[in-house]
C-alpha positions in Angstrom: 53.5 -14.3 -18.1 56.1 -12.6 -15.9 54.9 -11.2 -12.6 55.8 -7.6 -13.6 53.4 -7.9 -16.5 50.5 -8.4 -14.0 51.0 -5.0 -12.3 49.4 -2.8 -15.0 46.3 -5.0 -15.0 46.1 -4.8 -11.2 46.4 -1.1 -11.2 43.8 -0.6 -13.9 41.3 -2.9 -12.0 42.0 -1.1 -8.8 41.2 2.2 -10.5 37.9 0.8 -11.7 37.0 -0.5 -8.3 37.8 2.8 -6.6 35.7 4.6 -9.2 32.7 2.3 -8.4 32.3 3.7 -4.8 29.1 5.6 -4.0 28.9 9.1 -2.4 29.6 7.6 1.0 32.9 6.2 -0.1 31.7 2.5 0.0 30.3 0.0 -2.5 26.7 -0.9 -3.3 27.2 -3.3 -6.2 24.4 -4.6 -8.3 22.6 -7.9 -8.3 21.3 -9.5 -11.5 17.8 -9.1 -12.7 15.5 -12.0 -11.6 12.6 -13.4 -13.6 11.3 -15.1 -10.4 11.3 -11.8 -8.4 9.8 -9.9 -11.3 6.9 -12.4 -11.8 6.1 -12.5 -8.1 6.2 -8.7 -7.7 4.0 -8.2 -10.8 1.4 -10.6 -9.3 1.5 -9.0 -5.9 0.8 -5.6 -7.4 -1.7 -6.9 -9.9 -3.8 -8.7 -7.3 -3.7 -5.9 -4.7 -7.1 -4.5 -3.7 -7.7 -1.2 -5.4 -4.6 -1.4 -7.6 -3.7 2.0 -8.9 -2.8 3.3 -12.4 0.8 3.5 -11.2 0.7 -0.2 -10.2 -0.7 -1.1 -13.6 2.1 0.7 -15.3 4.6 -1.2 -13.1 3.2 -4.6 -13.8 3.0 -4.0 -17.5 6.7 -3.0 -17.6 7.5 -6.1 -15.6 5.6 -8.3 -18.0 7.4 -6.6 -21.0 10.7 -7.5 -19.4 9.7 -11.1 -18.8 8.5 -11.5 -22.4 11.8 -10.0 -23.6 13.9 -12.4 -21.6 12.1 -15.6 -22.3 14.6 -18.1 -23.7 14.3 -19.6 -27.1 13.0 -22.9 -25.7 10.2 -21.0 -23.9 11.5 -21.1 -20.3 13.0 -18.7 -17.8 16.1 -19.0 -15.7 16.9 -17.3 -12.4 19.0 -14.8 -14.3 18.9 -14.0 -18.1 22.3 -15.7 -18.4 21.1 -19.1 -17.2 19.0 -21.8 -18.9 15.4 -22.3 -17.7 14.4 -24.1 -14.5 11.0 -25.5 -13.5 10.3 -23.3 -10.5 11.0 -20.0 -12.2 9.3 -21.0 -15.4 6.2 -22.2 -13.6 6.0 -19.0 -11.5 6.3 -16.8 -14.6 3.8 -18.8 -16.5 1.3 -18.6 -13.7 1.8 -14.8 -13.5 1.1 -14.5 -17.2 -1.9 -16.7 -16.7 -3.2 -14.3 -14.1 -2.5 -11.2 -16.1 -4.4 -12.4 -19.1 -7.5 -12.8 -16.9 -7.7 -16.6 -16.7 -7.3 -16.7 -12.9 -10.6 -16.9 -11.0 -11.3 -13.9 -8.8 -8.2 -12.0 -9.6 -8.1 -8.2 -9.0 -7.3 -7.1 -12.5 -9.4 -4.3 -13.9 -9.0 -5.8 -17.3 -7.0 -8.6 -18.9 -3.5 -7.8 -20.3 -3.1 -8.9 -23.9 -0.1 -11.3 -24.2 1.5 -13.1 -27.2 -0.1 -16.5 -27.5 3.2 -17.9 -28.7 4.9 -17.0 -25.4 2.3 -18.9 -23.4 2.4 -21.9 -25.7 6.2 -22.2 -25.6 6.2 -21.9 -21.8 3.5 -24.5 -21.4 5.3 -26.9 -23.8 8.5 -26.5 -21.8 6.8 -27.1 -18.5 5.0 -30.2 -19.9 8.3 -31.6 -21.1 9.8 -31.3 -17.5 6.7 -32.1 -15.4 4.9 -34.5 -17.7 2.0 -32.1 -18.4 0.6 -28.8 -17.1 -2.1 -30.6 -15.2 -2.2 -29.7 -11.5 -1.2 -33.1 -10.2 1.8 -33.2 -12.5 2.9 -29.7 -11.6 2.5 -30.4 -7.8 4.4 -33.6 -8.0 7.3 -32.2 -10.1 7.8 -29.1 -7.9 7.6 -31.1 -4.7 10.2 -33.4 -6.2 12.6 -30.5 -6.8 12.5 -29.4 -3.1 12.0 -32.6 -1.3 11.2 -32.3 2.4 12.0 -28.6 2.4 8.7 -26.8 2.2 10.2 -23.3 2.5 9.9 -22.6 -1.2 7.8 -25.5 -2.5 4.6 -24.4 -0.7 4.9 -20.7 -1.6 5.4 -21.6 -5.3 2.5 -24.0 -5.3 0.3 -21.4 -3.5 1.3 -18.8 -6.1 0.3 -21.2 -8.9 -3.1 -21.8 -7.1 -3.8 -18.1 -6.6 -3.0 -17.4 -10.3 -5.4 -20.2 -11.4 -2.7 -22.5 -12.7 -3.8 -25.4 -10.5 -7.5 -25.0 -11.1 -10.2 -23.9 -8.6 -11.0 -27.2 -7.0 -10.5 -28.3 -3.4 -8.2 -31.1 -4.6 -5.7 -28.5 -5.8 -5.3 -27.1 -2.3 -5.4 -30.5 -0.8 -2.2 -31.3 -2.8 -0.3 -28.4 -1.3 1.3 -29.4 2.0 0.2 -27.3 5.1 2.6 -25.0 6.9 2.7 -25.0 10.7 2.0 -21.3 10.8 0.7 -21.2 14.4 4.1 -22.2 15.7 5.3 -18.7 14.6 3.8 -17.4 17.8 6.2 -19.5 19.9 9.1 -17.6 21.5 12.1 -17.6 19.2 14.2 -19.8 21.4 11.6 -22.6 21.1 11.2 -22.5 17.3 14.2 -24.8 16.7 12.7 -27.6 18.8 10.0 -28.8 16.4 12.5 -29.4 13.5 10.2 -27.6 11.1 10.3 -28.3 7.4 11.0 -24.6 6.8 14.2 -22.7 7.4 14.6 -19.8 9.9 14.4 -16.9 7.4 11.0 -18.0 6.1 8.8 -17.1 9.1 6.9 -14.3 7.3 5.9 -16.6 4.4 5.1 -19.3 6.9 2.6 -17.0 8.5 1.0 -15.3 5.5 0.7 -18.4 3.3 -0.2 -20.6 6.3 -3.1 -18.3 7.1 -4.2 -18.1 3.4 -4.2 -21.8 2.7 -7.1 -23.0 5.0 -9.2 -20.0 3.9 -8.7 -21.0 0.3 -9.7 -24.6 1.0 -12.9 -23.3 2.8 -13.8 -21.2 -0.2 -13.2 -24.3 -2.4 -15.7 -26.3 -0.4 -13.6 -27.5 2.5 -14.8 -27.9 6.1 -14.8 -24.8 8.2 -13.2 -24.9 11.5 -15.1 -22.7 13.9 -13.5 -19.8 15.7 -9.9 -20.6 14.5 -9.7 -17.2 12.9 -11.1 -15.2 15.8 -8.1 -15.4 18.1 -5.3 -16.8 16.0 -5.2 -14.5 12.9 -4.9 -11.2 14.8 -2.0 -12.5 16.8 -0.3 -13.7 13.6 -0.8 -10.4 11.9 0.8 -8.7 14.8 3.7 -11.1 14.6 4.1 -10.2 10.9 4.2 -6.5 11.8 6.8 -7.1 14.4 9.0 -9.0 11.9 8.6 -6.4 9.1 11.3 -3.8 8.7 10.5 -0.1 8.5 10.6 0.0 4.6 8.3 -3.1 4.3 10.7 -5.5 2.6 11.3 -8.8 4.5 15.1 -9.5 4.3 15.1 -6.8 1.6 14.0 -9.7 -0.7 11.4 -9.2 -3.4 10.3 -12.9 -3.5 9.7 -13.2 0.2 8.0 -9.8 0.4 5.8 -10.6 -2.6 4.8 -14.0 -1.1 3.7 -12.2 2.1 1.7 -9.6 0.2 0.0 -12.3 -1.9 -0.8 -14.5 1.1 -2.4 -11.6 2.9 -4.4 -10.6 -0.1 -5.6 -14.1 -0.7 -6.6 -14.4 3.0 -8.7 -11.2 2.7 -6.2 -9.0 4.4 -4.9 -7.1 1.4 -5.8 -3.8 3.1 -3.8 -4.6 6.2 -0.9 -2.2 6.8 1.6 -5.0 6.6 0.5 -5.9 3.0 0.5 -2.2 2.1 4.1 -1.8 3.3 5.1 -4.9 1.3 3.7 -3.4 -1.9 5.4 -0.1 -1.1 8.7 -1.9 -0.9 8.0 -3.7 -4.2 7.2 -0.4 -5.9 10.4 1.1 -4.7 12.5 -1.9 -5.8 11.5 -2.0 -9.5 14.4 -1.1 -11.8 14.2 1.2 -14.8 14.1 -1.8 -17.2 11.0 -3.1 -15.5 12.7 -6.0 -13.6 13.3 -6.7 -9.9 16.4 -8.3 -8.4 16.2 -11.0 -5.7 17.5 -8.6 -3.1 18.1 -4.9 -3.1 21.8 -5.1 -2.7 24.7 -6.8 -0.9 26.4 -3.5 0.0 28.1 -4.5 3.2 29.3 -7.8 1.8 30.8 -6.3 -1.3 32.3 -3.4 0.7 34.1 -6.0 2.9 35.3 -7.9 -0.2 36.5 -4.7 -1.8 38.4 -3.7 1.3 40.1 -7.2 1.4 41.1 -6.8 -2.2 42.4 -3.3 -1.9 44.5 -4.1 1.1 46.0 -7.3 -0.4 48.9 -5.4 -2.0 50.9 -3.9 0.9 52.9 -1.6 -1.4 49.8 0.1 -2.8 48.2 2.4 -0.3 44.4 2.5 0.3 42.7 5.2 2.4 39.9 3.2 4.0 38.7 5.8 6.5 35.2 6.0 4.9 34.9 2.2 4.9 36.1 2.0 8.5 33.5 4.5 9.6 30.7 2.8 7.6 31.5 -0.7 9.0 31.5 0.8 12.6 28.2 2.5 12.0 26.4 -0.5 10.5 27.2 -3.1 13.2 23.9 -4.3 14.8 23.5 -2.6 18.2 20.3 -4.3 19.4 18.8 -7.7 19.5 17.5 -8.3 16.0 13.7 -8.7 15.8 13.8 -11.1 12.9 16.2 -13.8 14.2 16.4 -12.7 17.8 20.2 -12.7 17.6 22.2 -10.7 20.1 24.0 -7.4 19.2 27.4 -7.5 17.5 26.8 -9.0 14.1 26.6 -7.5 10.6 24.2 -8.2 7.8 24.8 -8.2 4.0 23.5 -4.7 3.6 22.9 -1.5 5.6 19.3 -1.5 4.6 16.6 -2.2 7.1 15.7 -5.7 5.9 19.2 -7.2 6.2 19.8 -9.8 9.0 23.1 -10.4 10.8 24.8 -13.6 9.6 28.0 -15.5 10.0 29.5 -14.8 6.6 29.0 -11.0 6.6 30.1 -10.7 10.2 33.3 -12.5 9.5 33.8 -10.4 6.4 33.3 -7.1 8.3 35.7 -8.2 11.1 38.4 -9.1 8.6 38.0 -5.8 6.8 38.2 -3.9 10.1 41.4 -5.7 10.9 42.9 -4.9 7.5 42.1 -1.3 8.0 43.9 -1.1 11.3 41.0 -0.7 13.7 41.8 -1.3 17.4 40.3 -4.3 19.2 37.6 -2.4 21.2 34.3 -3.4 22.8 32.4 -3.4 19.4 34.9 -5.7 17.7 35.0 -7.9 20.8 31.1 -8.2 20.5 31.5 -9.1 16.9 34.0 -11.9 17.7 31.8 -13.2 20.5 28.7 -13.0 18.2 30.5 -15.5 15.9 31.5 -17.7 18.8 27.9 -17.9 20.0 26.8 -18.8 16.5 28.9 -21.9 16.4 27.0 -25.2 16.3 27.7 -28.2 18.5 29.4 -29.9 15.6 32.0 -27.0 15.5 30.7 -25.6 12.2 29.0 -22.2 11.6 25.5 -21.9 10.2 24.2 -18.8 8.4 21.7 -17.2 10.9 20.7 -19.2 13.9 22.6 -21.7 16.0 21.0 -25.1 16.4 18.0 -24.4 14.2 18.0 -27.5 12.0 19.4 -29.5 9.1 17.8 -27.7 6.2 19.9 -25.5 3.9 21.0 -22.1 5.3 20.5 -23.3 8.9 23.0 -26.1 9.1 26.8 -25.8 9.4 28.8 -25.4 6.2 32.5 -25.3 5.3 32.6 -21.9 3.7 31.1 -20.0 6.6 33.1 -22.1 9.1 36.4 -21.2 7.3 35.5 -17.6 7.1 34.8 -17.4 10.9 38.1 -19.1 11.6 39.9 -16.5 9.5 38.2 -13.7 11.5 39.1 -15.2 14.8 42.6 -15.8 13.7 43.0 -12.2 12.5 42.2 -10.8 15.9 43.7 -13.4 18.2 47.1 -11.6 18.3 45.5 -8.4 19.7 43.1 -10.2 22.2 43.6 -10.4 25.9 44.3 -13.8 27.4 40.7 -14.7 28.1 39.4 -13.7 24.6 42.5 -15.3 22.9 41.8 -18.6 24.6 38.1 -18.5 23.8 38.9 -17.8 20.1 41.5 -20.6 20.1 39.0 -23.1 21.4 36.4 -22.1 18.9 38.9 -22.2 16.1 40.1 -25.7 17.1 36.5 -27.0 17.1 35.9 -25.4 13.7 39.1 -26.9 12.2 37.9 -30.3 13.4 34.6 -29.7 11.6 36.4 -28.8 8.4 38.6 -31.9 8.5 35.5 -34.1 9.1 33.6 -32.5 6.2 36.4 -32.6 3.6 35.1 -34.7 0.7 36.9 -38.0 -0.1 38.6 -36.4 -3.1 40.1 -33.6 -1.0 37.6 -30.9 -1.9 35.1 -29.0 0.2 31.5 -28.1 -0.9 30.3 -24.5 -0.1 26.7 -23.5 0.7 26.4 -20.0 -0.7 28.0 -20.6 -4.2 27.3 -23.0 -6.9 27.8 -23.7 -10.6 24.9 -24.4 -12.9 27.2 -26.3 -15.3 27.4 -29.3 -12.9 24.7 -31.8 -12.5 24.6 -31.3 -8.7 25.0 -27.5 -9.1 27.8 -27.6 -6.5 31.0 -25.6 -6.7 33.9 -27.5 -5.1 36.5 -25.1 -6.5 35.1 -22.2 -4.7 34.4 -24.1 -1.5 37.9 -25.7 -1.5 39.6 -22.3 -2.2 37.8 -20.6 0.7 38.8 -23.3 3.1 42.4 -23.5 1.8 42.8 -19.7 2.1 41.9 -20.0 5.8 44.1 -23.0 6.5 47.1 -21.3 4.9 46.6 -18.2 7.0 46.2 -20.2 10.2 49.4 -22.2 9.7 48.0 -24.9 12.0 51.0 -27.2 12.7 49.0 -30.4 13.4 49.5 -33.3 11.1 45.8 -33.6 10.5 45.6 -30.0 9.3 48.7 -30.3 7.1 47.3 -33.4 5.5 43.8 -31.8 4.9 45.5 -28.8 3.3 47.8 -30.9 1.1 44.8 -33.0 -0.1 42.8 -29.8 -0.8 45.7 -28.2 -2.7 46.2 -31.4 -4.8 42.5 -31.5 -5.7 42.5 -27.8 -6.6 45.6 -28.1 -8.8 44.1 -31.1 -10.5 40.9 -29.1 -11.2 42.8 -26.4 -13.0 42.3 -26.4 -16.7 45.0 -26.5 -19.4 44.8 -22.8 -20.1 45.2 -21.9 -16.4 41.6 -21.1 -15.6 39.2 -22.7 -13.2 35.5 -23.5 -13.4 33.6 -25.4 -10.7 35.8 -28.4 -11.6 38.0 -29.6 -14.4 35.0 -30.2 -16.7 33.0 -26.9 -16.4 33.9 -23.7 -18.3 36.3 -21.4 -16.5 35.0 -18.1 -15.0 36.7 -15.1 -13.7 35.3 -15.6 -10.2 36.3 -19.2 -9.8 39.8 -18.6 -11.4 40.4 -15.7 -9.0 39.5 -17.8 -6.0 41.8 -20.6 -7.2 44.6 -18.1 -7.4 43.8 -16.6 -4.0 44.0 -20.0 -2.3 47.2 -21.2 -3.9 49.2 -17.9 -4.0 50.7 -18.5 -0.5 54.3 -17.5 0.5 55.2 -21.0 1.6 53.5 -22.8 -1.2 55.3 -25.8 -2.9 56.7 -25.0 -6.4 53.9 -26.9 -8.2 51.2 -25.1 -6.2 52.9 -21.7 -6.8 53.1 -22.4 -10.5 49.4 -23.2 -10.6 48.6 -19.9 -9.0 50.8 -18.0 -11.4 49.2 -19.7 -14.4 45.8 -18.7 -13.0 46.9 -15.1 -12.6 48.2 -15.1 -16.2 44.7 -16.4 -17.3 43.1 -13.5 -15.4 45.4 -10.9 -16.9 44.6 -12.3 -20.4 40.9 -12.3 -19.8 40.6 -9.1 -17.9 43.0 -6.8 -19.6 43.0 -3.1 -18.7 39.7 -2.3 -20.3 37.9 -5.7 -20.5 34.2 -5.6 -19.6 33.4 -6.8 -16.1 30.8 -9.5 -16.9 29.8 -11.5 -13.8 28.9 -15.2 -13.8 25.8 -16.4 -12.0 27.6 -18.4 -9.4 25.9 -17.0 -6.3 23.2 -19.0 -4.5 20.6 -17.1 -2.6 17.7 -18.3 -0.4 16.0 -21.5 -1.8 19.0 -21.9 -4.2 18.1 -19.0 -6.4 21.0 -18.1 -8.6 22.4 -14.6 -8.9 25.3 -12.7 -10.3 26.9 -9.7 -8.6 28.7 -7.2 -10.8 31.6 -6.6 -8.4 32.5 -10.2 -7.7 34.8 -10.6 -10.8 36.4 -7.2 -10.1 37.2 -7.6 -6.4 38.4 -11.2 -6.6 40.6 -10.5 -9.6 42.3 -7.7 -7.7 42.9 -9.8 -4.7 44.2 -12.7 -6.8 46.7 -10.6 -8.8 47.8 -8.7 -5.6 48.5 -12.0 -3.9 50.6 -13.3 -6.7 52.6 -10.0 -7.0 53.2 -10.2 -3.2 54.8 -13.7 -3.4 58.5 -13.7 -2.4 61.0 -14.8 -5.0 61.1 -18.5 -5.5 63.9 -20.4 -3.6 67.2 -21.0 -5.4 67.3 -24.0 -7.7 68.0 -27.2 -5.8 66.3 -26.1 -2.5 62.8 -26.7 -1.4 60.4 -24.0 -0.3 60.6 -25.3 3.3 64.4 -25.3 3.3 64.4 -21.7 2.0 
């Protein structure tokens, strides 16, 4: 397909993206519905003390959505587009068990009639995966899924216990690992030292479920420890209140917020204001179809991505004044109560529950540079915020420097490459001191990227995956994100050139015969992965074979997208605890950037010369 034939598709997609702005002139996007979020929110509202008629209406609509989205084999996936998995199916099954009145001591005014076939099919599916639906089998199977990481395993098992799915015996609670909830009272700077088996974002669940578990064991006949509650619990409840954002939703995430509400209710603190605010957030977050997403939105993230896409074609003007003002206004101006991070970062959303992180801060800084913002004190603080996030190994974690080795706290290639791109974008405008600091951080980050390149030349990202692979990894997207940064840096060292060449060779080999990309050569191609493959390879100085691969990918996008093709997102995003999600703007923004990059390529060199010679 000739390059000029890509222009109509690019213009049509740009028009659709511009029309998707909200009243503020920025983008909100839309995350996919989540069976896991919906089941947890339903149980949190159902088990609340003094549940209202409105709550009953909400949980009944949630149950109706869950029943309508059960797969043919009886399971539930993280999104309606995915096959079932054990954690989500077990949570939904336990919720249904609670709603029909089988859970001991639940707060339901009356049981909810449910189709017996739905329960039978769910139980049969779980039994095939776990060996049976007996408590010991369920506990063993779910603990095997998460290994040493208790961040999600313990809340899931606790939810099953509260819903009666693990029986009422003391043995059920004995099988659930304890959480070191008292450590949540330590100063933030000390929390990394114990190397907890929970990640940094999980402190609210650590507290609420940690408090509820020993009380549940006591009620089941365990030994009472005198006076532990008299001094410890009030302090922990105060800590939960300090961590809770104004609208009640921890991290703006329905699962985490529901776990806190359930833990407090199970511990006898369902009337506590913290639990009340949790339930208020859940009520506000239910969608018209009865479902809940995993998070309210990724508005700042998708706004940064949209800005990058719309500024990728220099010959097509974009008035980004509203975006510029919005990004300026949403930078964190105070130390964040949740992570304790210094001012200067950006979170994934402008809502109260979002937490500043490495990926969103880098994205905002790049968007501001693309929009022509001057390097002032605020942007300098953002650049320094990223520098201070860098780990000793040179890589960038998500939230907290030096916290641990569990997912979302350790360094990862995709965030490290993104931070490098942000530092590189602003280096030219920096004074000598800042320029040198950014150069040192960038050099350390590049060494990290070279050390963590896979033996086949690819890189594995943290925040994106592909359910079609056995390991659920997405090396195409990880490799593309790193290569895009390496190409923009133009690092002249032999090591960097060799790493880039190996990455390009792997990415070209992973392209499929029709021009598209999946997570590798064997998984079905998606718009998102194909767009990222094109973005990475459509570089002005690319070798002819690399450039040809980018152009074949762009032609695939044009054929798939067309001017009026539906924007159907793929579930490639990975959220906390490896929950899958789809974001409706991903295929749109990345397709626009990919096509714009190909159209901006200079003419190929004359026949008989190399790209380097030209």
